[in-house]
C-alpha angles and dihedrals in degrees: 000000000000133000136181120227141063123198110259143178114260093256095053127091119241113278115215109231137105101264128100119175097324097323134091119221138186117270114278122239109267090229091079093059118167092352086083090069092050091051097048101030102022105181102123124111086213093069088122090090091057090045092050092045089055092046092057095039092054102031091236104132095185098050113132136192095186096113096037118121114184091200087067094062110121117228090254092050090047093052094047091048089052090054092048091052092057086070126076115267111262138131096285095049090041092056091047091053090048090050091055091045091052091050090054091047088056091050091246122145101195132094125222114257093237090055091050090053095048097037107025115192110258125183122184117213108209141112111284115263119207113232135176088251135225094320097059108135116247114239096212117107121248129190096225124030110239089229092068099065088041092055092045090052090048090054094049091050092040092237113158110230133178119199119199119171102307096336123098118199121202140147101265093205089060090046092050091053092055091045086056094046119138087231106094093199092056092047093048094045092049093047093051093045092052091051090047090050092050093046090051091053103261121142119210113215131189118248109174115221094359110186130205091249092051091048090053091045097050102025134078122253111299097038111138 
């Protein structure tokens, strides 16, 4: 059984292994991508993308992460959250994540009984196994690369994007604004494209104030 994260100090990048604060957990679903790090180690001032992602996933437009502190997760909440994140991101799992976040915001350490029944806490006691992590590229063949619809959408929305190998660099504040757009079609298309990118092994990274010239300089062919 493999898992993804290792407890870290706030200034460290996520280490890909199956250990979180003294416990081993099952591998998380790749569709959550980098949002896993925000949920477990929330320190970034660019949390707005995670917040907007969960708003669209759950259909709760006024959901806010502004008072959430991952360091306040109780051991039970952390274990249930880990179970939730082994499942694909959809409305049910999104609502479960939001439920945990709201508990933490209210300084509560419990978990609702219905969540415990659906997503029972499961720790796996084994020696850590190094893995490539949530962004490992899938080997199955697809007809259309997930990067193509993403780049087409970025062009239409005038978002500057740099693509290098399986890393996508973008100004997260710009992405968050579009995820919070009043246009439902834009929101849904972006949400689905982000999940598709994560599932295909792409990692989305923040690049503040990215310009077109920088994108063409640091990105592969097709960056916009």
